[in-house]
KOLFIDO-881800 format. One line per 8 residues: for each residue x, y, z of N, C-alpha, C, O. Coordinates in steps of 0.2 Angstrom, whole numbers, always signed. Layout:
BEGIN
X Y Z X Y Z X Y Z X Y Z  ...
% end
This chain:
BEGIN
+4 -6 +0 +0 +0 +0 +4 +6 +0 +9 +7 +4  +3 +11 -4 +7 +17 -4 +4 +22 +1 -2 +22 +3  +9 +25 +5 +7 +30 +10 +10 +36 +8 +16 +37 +6  +6 +42 +10 +7 +48 +8 +12 +51 +12 +13 +49 +18  +16 +57 +10 +21 +60 +14 +17 +64 +20 +11 +65 +19  +21 +66 +25 +17 +70 +30 +22 +75 +34 +28 +76 +31  +21 +77 +40 +25 +81 +44 +31 +77 +47 +30 +72 +50  +37 +80 +46 +42 +77 +50 +42 +80 +57 +42 +86 +58
+43 +75 +61 +43 +76 +69 +48 +73 +72 +52 +69 +69  +49 +75 +79 +53 +71 +83 +50 +71 +90 +52 +75 +95  +45 +67 +91 +40 +67 +97 +41 +60 +100 +42 +55 +97  +40 +60 +107 +40 +54 +110 +32 +52 +111 +28 +56 +113  +31 +46 +110 +25 +43 +110 +25 +36 +113 +30 +34 +116  +19 +33 +113 +19 +26 +115 +16 +21 +110 +12 +24 +106  +18 +15 +110 +15 +10 +105 +13 +4 +110 +17 +2 +114  +7 +2 +108 +4 -4 +112 +1 -9 +108 -2 -7 +102
+1 -15 +109 -3 -20 +106 -6 -24 +112 -6 -22 +118  -9 -30 +111 -13 -33 +116 -9 -37 +121 -11 -39 +126  -2 -37 +120 +3 -40 +124 +8 -36 +128 +11 -38 +133  +9 -30 +125 +15 -26 +127 +14 -19 +125 +10 -17 +121  +18 -15 +129 +18 -8 +127 +25 -5 +128 +30 -8 +131  +27 +0 +124 +34 +3 +125 +33 +10 +122 +28 +13 +120  +39 +14 +124 +39 +20 +121 +41 +20 +114 +44 +15 +111  +40 +25 +110 +42 +26 +103 +44 +33 +102 +42 +38 +105
+48 +34 +96 +49 +40 +94 +45 +41 +87 +46 +37 +82  +41 +46 +87 +37 +48 +81 +41 +52 +76 +43 +58 +78  +43 +50 +70 +47 +54 +66 +43 +57 +60 +45 +62 +57  +37 +54 +58 +33 +57 +53 +26 +56 +54 +24 +50 +56  +21 +61 +53 +14 +60 +54 +10 +63 +48 +12 +68 +46  +6 +59 +45 +2 +61 +40 -6 +59 +41 -7 +56 +47  -10 +61 +37 -17 +59 +38 -18 +52 +38 -23 +49 +41  -14 +48 +35 -15 +41 +34 -11 +36 +38 -12 +30 +39
-5 +39 +41 +0 +34 +44 +5 +38 +49 +5 +45 +48  +8 +35 +53 +14 +38 +57 +20 +33 +56 +19 +27 +55  +26 +36 +56 +32 +32 +56 +35 +33 +62 +36 +38 +65  +37 +27 +65 +40 +27 +72 +46 +23 +72 +47 +18 +68  +50 +24 +78 +56 +20 +79 +54 +17 +87 +52 +21 +91  +55 +11 +88 +53 +8 +94 +57 +1 +95 +59 -2 +90  +58 +0 +101 +62 -7 +103 +57 -13 +103 +59 -18 +103  +50 -11 +103 +45 -16 +103 +45 -20 +97 +45 -17 +91
+45 -27 +97 +45 -31 +91 +38 -30 +88 +33 -33 +91  +38 -28 +82 +32 -27 +78 +33 -30 +71 +39 -30 +68  +28 -33 +69 +28 -36 +62 +22 -34 +58 +17 -32 +61  +23 -34 +51 +17 -32 +47 +11 -35 +48 +11 -41 +49  +5 -31 +49 -1 -34 +50 -3 -34 +57 -9 -34 +59  +1 -32 +62 +0 -32 +69 -5 -26 +70 -4 -20 +67  -10 -27 +74 -14 -21 +76 -11 -18 +83 -10 -21 +88  -10 -11 +82 -7 -8 +88 -11 -1 +89 -15 +1 +85
-9 +2 +94 -12 +9 +96 -6 +13 +97 -1 +12 +101  -6 +19 +94 -1 +24 +95 -3 +30 +100 -8 +33 +98  +0 +31 +105 -2 +36 +110 +3 +42 +109 +9 +42 +109  -1 +48 +109 +3 +54 +108 +1 +59 +113 -4 +58 +117  +4 +65 +114 +3 +70 +119 -5 +72 +118 -7 +72 +112  -8 +75 +123 -14 +78 +122 -20 +72 +122 -25 +73 +120  -18 +66 +125 -23 +61 +125 -25 +58 +119 -30 +55 +118  -21 +59 +114 -22 +55 +107 -20 +48 +107 -15 +47 +109
-25 +44 +106 -24 +37 +105 -26 +35 +98 -32 +34 +97  -21 +33 +94 -23 +32 +87 -22 +24 +85 -17 +22 +85  -28 +21 +84 -27 +14 +82 -25 +13 +75 -27 +17 +70  -21 +8 +73 -19 +6 +67 -16 -1 +66 -17 -5 +70  -13 -2 +60 -10 -8 +58 -3 -7 +56 -2 -2 +52  +2 -11 +58 +8 -11 +55 +9 -12 +48 +6 -17 +46  +12 -8 +44 +13 -9 +37 +19 -13 +35 +22 -15 +40  +21 -13 +29 +27 -16 +27 +33 -12 +30 +34 -6 +29
+38 -16 +33 +44 -13 +36 +50 -14 +31 +52 -19 +29  +52 -8 +29 +58 -8 +24 +64 -4 +27 +69 -3 +23  +64 -3 +33 +70 +1 +36 +69 +2 +43 +65 -2 +46  +73 +6 +46 +73 +7 +54 +66 +10 +56 +65 +9 +62  +63 +14 +52 +56 +17 +54 +51 +12 +52 +51 +9 +47  +46 +12 +57 +40 +7 +56 +34 +11 +54 +32 +15 +58  +31 +9 +48 +24 +13 +47 +18 +10 +50 +18 +3 +51  +14 +14 +53 +8 +11 +56 +2 +15 +52 +2 +21 +53
-2 +11 +49 -7 +14 +45 -14 +15 +49 -16 +10 +52  -16 +21 +49 -22 +22 +53 -28 +19 +51 -29 +18 +45  -33 +17 +55 -39 +15 +53 -44 +20 +50 -48 +18 +45  -43 +26 +52 -47 +32 +48 -42 +38 +48 -37 +38 +52  -43 +42 +43 -39 +48 +43 -39 +52 +49 -44 +53 +52  -33 +55 +50 -32 +60 +56 -30 +67 +53 -27 +67 +47  -31 +72 +57 -28 +79 +55 -22 +80 +59 -22 +81 +65  -16 +80 +55 -9 +80 +59 -9 +87 +62 -6 +87 +68
-12 +92 +60 -11 +99 +63 -15 +99 +70 -12 +102 +75  -21 +95 +70 -24 +95 +77 -20 +91 +82 -20 +93 +88  -17 +86 +80 -12 +82 +84 -7 +86 +87 -5 +85 +93  -3 +89 +82 +3 +93 +84 +0 +99 +89 +4 +100 +94  -5 +102 +88 -7 +108 +92 -9 +105 +99 -8 +108 +104  -12 +99 +99 -14 +96 +106 -8 +94 +110 -8 +95 +116  -3 +92 +106 +4 +91 +109 +7 +97 +112 +10 +97 +117  +7 +102 +108 +9 +109 +111 +6 +111 +117 +9 +113 +122
-1 +110 +117 -4 +113 +123 -3 +108 +129 -3 +111 +135  -1 +102 +128 +0 +97 +134 +7 +97 +136 +9 +94 +140  +12 +101 +132 +19 +100 +134 +20 +102 +141 +19 +107 +143  +23 +97 +144 +25 +98 +151 +20 +97 +156 +21 +98 +162  +14 +96 +154 +8 +95 +158 +6 +88 +160 +10 +84 +158  +0 +87 +163 -2 +81 +165 -4 +76 +159 -5 +70 +160  -4 +79 +153 -6 +76 +147 -1 +73 +143 -1 +71 +137  +5 +73 +146 +11 +70 +143 +10 +62 +142 +6 +59 +145
+14 +59 +137 +13 +52 +135 +14 +48 +141 +19 +48 +144  +9 +44 +143 +9 +40 +149 +8 +32 +147 +5 +31 +143  +12 +28 +151 +11 +21 +150 +8 +18 +156 +10 +19 +162  +3 +14 +154 -1 +11 +160 +2 +5 +163 +5 +0 +159  +3 +5 +169 +6 -1 +173 +4 -1 +180 +4 +4 +183  +4 -7 +183 +2 -8 +190 +8 -12 +193 +8 -18 +192  +12 -8 +197 +17 -11 +200 +18 -8 +207 +16 -2 +208  +21 -12 +212 +22 -9 +219 +27 -3 +219 +32 -4 +215
+25 +2 +223 +30 +8 +223 +31 +9 +230 +26 +9 +234  +37 +10 +232 +38 +12 +239 +39 +20 +239 +43 +23 +236  +35 +23 +244 +36 +30 +245 +39 +32 +251 +36 +30 +256  +45 +36 +251 +48 +38 +257 +46 +45 +258 +49 +49 +254  +43 +47 +264 +41 +54 +265 +44 +57 +271 +48 +53 +274  +42 +63 +272 +45 +66 +278 +42 +64 +285 +45 +65 +290  +37 +60 +285 +33 +57 +291 +33 +50 +291 +33 +47 +297  +34 +46 +286 +34 +39 +286 +36 +36 +279 +37 +40 +275
+35 +29 +279 +36 +26 +272 +30 +22 +271 +27 +19 +275  +28 +22 +264 +22 +19 +263 +23 +15 +256 +26 +17 +252  +19 +9 +256 +19 +5 +250 +12 +6 +246 +7 +6 +249  +12 +8 +240 +6 +9 +236 +7 +6 +229 +12 +2 +228  +3 +7 +224 +3 +4 +217 +4 +10 +212 +1 +15 +213  +8 +9 +207 +8 +14 +202 +2 +13 +197 -1 +7 +197  -1 +18 +194 -6 +17 +189 -3 +19 +182 -5 +15 +178  +1 +24 +181 +4 +25 +175 +11 +29 +176 +12 +31 +182
+15 +29 +171 +21 +32 +172 +23 +36 +165 +21 +33 +160  +27 +41 +166 +29 +45 +160 +36 +47 +162 +39 +46 +167  +39 +51 +157 +46 +53 +158 +46 +58 +164 +51 +59 +167  +41 +62 +165 +41 +67 +170 +37 +65 +176 +38 +69 +181  +34 +60 +177 +31 +58 +183 +27 +52 +183 +27 +48 +178  +22 +51 +188 +18 +45 +188 +12 +46 +193 +12 +51 +197  +7 +42 +192 +1 +42 +196 +1 +36 +200 +3 +30 +198  -1 +37 +206 -1 +31 +211 -8 +30 +214 -12 +35 +214
-9 +24 +216 -15 +23 +220 -14 +20 +227 -10 +16 +227  -18 +22 +232 -17 +20 +238 -13 +25 +242 -7 +24 +245  -16 +31 +243 -13 +37 +246 -13 +37 +253 -18 +35 +256  -7 +37 +257 -7 +37 +264 -10 +44 +267 -9 +49 +264  -13 +44 +273 -16 +50 +275 -11 +55 +277 -13 +61 +278  -5 +53 +278 +0 +59 +280 +3 +62 +274 +7 +67 +275  +1 +60 +268 +4 +64 +262 +1 +70 +261 -6 +71 +262  +4 +75 +259 +2 +82 +258 +4 +85 +251 +10 +83 +249
+0 +88 +248 +3 +92 +241 +9 +96 +243 +9 +100 +248  +14 +95 +239 +20 +99 +240 +25 +95 +243 +31 +97 +243  +24 +89 +246 +29 +85 +249 +34 +83 +245 +33 +81 +239  +40 +83 +247 +46 +80 +243 +47 +73 +245 +48 +72 +251  +47 +69 +241 +47 +61 +242 +53 +58 +238 +55 +60 +234  +54 +52 +241 +58 +47 +237 +54 +42 +235 +50 +39 +239  +54 +40 +228 +50 +35 +225 +55 +30 +223 +59 +31 +219  +53 +23 +225 +57 +18 +223 +53 +13 +219 +48 +10 +221
+56 +11 +213 +53 +5 +209 +59 +1 +207 +64 +4 +205  +59 -5 +208 +65 -10 +207 +67 -9 +199 +62 -9 +195  +73 -8 +198 +76 -7 +192 +77 +0 +190 +81 +2 +185  +73 +5 +193 +74 +12 +192 +77 +15 +197 +79 +21 +197  +78 +12 +203 +81 +15 +209 +77 +20 +212 +71 +20 +211  +80 +24 +217 +76 +29 +220 +76 +36 +217 +82 +38 +214  +71 +39 +216 +70 +46 +213 +66 +50 +217 +61 +49 +220  +69 +57 +217 +65 +62 +220 +59 +64 +216 +59 +65 +210
+54 +65 +220 +47 +68 +217 +44 +72 +221 +44 +72 +227  +40 +77 +218 +36 +81 +222 +28 +79 +221 +26 +78 +216  +25 +79 +227 +18 +77 +226 +14 +83 +224 +13 +88 +227  +11 +82 +218 +8 +87 +214 +0 +88 +215 -2 +94 +216  -3 +83 +216 -10 +83 +217 -13 +76 +220 -10 +71 +220  -19 +77 +224 -22 +71 +227 -29 +71 +225 -33 +77 +226  -32 +66 +222 -39 +65 +221 -42 +59 +223 -40 +53 +220  -45 +59 +229 -48 +53 +232 -42 +48 +234 -38 +50 +238
-41 +42 +231 -36 +37 +233 -30 +37 +228 -26 +33 +229  -30 +42 +224 -25 +43 +219 -21 +49 +220 -24 +54 +222  -15 +49 +217 -11 +55 +218 -6 +56 +212 -4 +50 +209  -4 +62 +210 +1 +63 +205 +8 +65 +208 +8 +69 +212  +13 +62 +205 +20 +64 +207 +24 +67 +201 +23 +64 +196  +27 +72 +202 +32 +75 +197 +39 +74 +199 +41 +76 +204  +42 +70 +195 +49 +68 +196 +53 +75 +196 +53 +79 +192  +58 +75 +201 +62 +81 +201 +67 +82 +195 +69 +87 +193
+69 +76 +193 +73 +76 +187 +70 +71 +182 +69 +65 +184  +69 +73 +176 +65 +69 +171 +69 +63 +170 +75 +63 +169  +65 +57 +169 +68 +51 +167 +71 +51 +160 +68 +55 +156  +76 +48 +159 +79 +47 +152 +75 +42 +148 +72 +37 +150  +74 +44 +141 +70 +40 +137 +72 +33 +137 +68 +28 +138  +79 +32 +136 +82 +25 +136 +81 +21 +143 +80 +15 +143  +82 +25 +148 +81 +22 +155 +74 +19 +156 +73 +13 +158  +69 +23 +154 +62 +21 +155 +60 +15 +150 +57 +10 +152
+62 +16 +144 +60 +11 +139 +64 +4 +140 +60 -1 +140  +70 +5 +142 +73 -2 +144 +70 -5 +150 +70 -11 +150  +69 -1 +155 +65 -4 +161 +59 -7 +159 +57 -13 +162  +55 -4 +155 +49 -7 +153 +50 -14 +149 +46 -19 +150  +55 -14 +145 +56 -20 +141 +59 -25 +145 +58 -31 +144  +63 -24 +151 +65 -29 +155 +60 -32 +159 +61 -37 +162  +54 -29 +160 +48 -31 +164 +50 -32 +171 +48 -37 +174  +54 -27 +174 +55 -27 +181 +49 -27 +185 +44 -23 +183
+49 -31 +191 +44 -30 +196 +47 -30 +202 +52 -32 +203  +43 -26 +207 +46 -25 +214 +43 -30 +218 +37 -31 +219  +47 -34 +222 +45 -39 +227 +48 -37 +234 +54 -35 +234  +45 -39 +239 +48 -39 +246 +49 -32 +249 +53 -32 +253  +45 -27 +247 +45 -21 +250 +41 -21 +257 +35 -23 +256  +44 -19 +262 +40 -18 +268 +35 -12 +268 +37 -7 +265  +29 -13 +270 +24 -8 +269 +25 -2 +275 +23 +3 +274  +28 -4 +280 +29 +1 +285 +36 +0 +288 +38 -5 +291
+40 +6 +287 +47 +6 +290 +48 +13 +293 +44 +17 +292  +53 +14 +296 +54 +21 +299 +56 +26 +294 +59 +24 +289  +54 +32 +295 +56 +37 +290 +64 +38 +289 +68 +37 +293  +66 +40 +283 +73 +41 +281 +74 +49 +279 +69 +52 +277  +80 +51 +280 +81 +58 +278 +80 +60 +271 +82 +56 +267  +77 +65 +270 +76 +68 +263 +80 +74 +261 +82 +77 +266  +82 +74 +255 +86 +80 +253 +82 +87 +254 +76 +87 +253  +86 +92 +255 +82 +98 +255 +80 +101 +248 +83 +99 +243
+75 +105 +248 +72 +107 +242 +65 +107 +241 +62 +109 +236
% end
């Protein structure tokens, strides 16, 4: 199938199928397709979903692969300008590309240590479920997931039993992508331990 030319980009997105998900780099976007680079093993004919900033989730099918970039043909035409504008509005905000995952997370705060579950993660932060009553918006925390080590994060918001964390230092693309591909899981974290010293800031 012939695919038309489109906008040249360098955006971070996500690619998902029924069995796995990964980060991807979006290099070209047109009304009919997107060209991506990803570590996720894809084959022609696979049904996938491409996630972009601004809560865009575009279903499609992997086309013929003839080089390092993989074509994904959309089920229906899209407007590239709308996608790009939505991405600009979401830049740096809560609508950045997020990967859904549920894994144990240890939170070390100024008053205690708490075990909760992740809901999703991005390069800039994550959402957790199972908020401890001693957590307050603005708290500086240490967040631990096995394979990613401990990272400083600021508690940005709380809604019911869920909360949003902003990493003090953005994750590297390769670090997060490799961690997802390795399928790391966290085991054996104690739910209650004594508080540990936090860095100032």
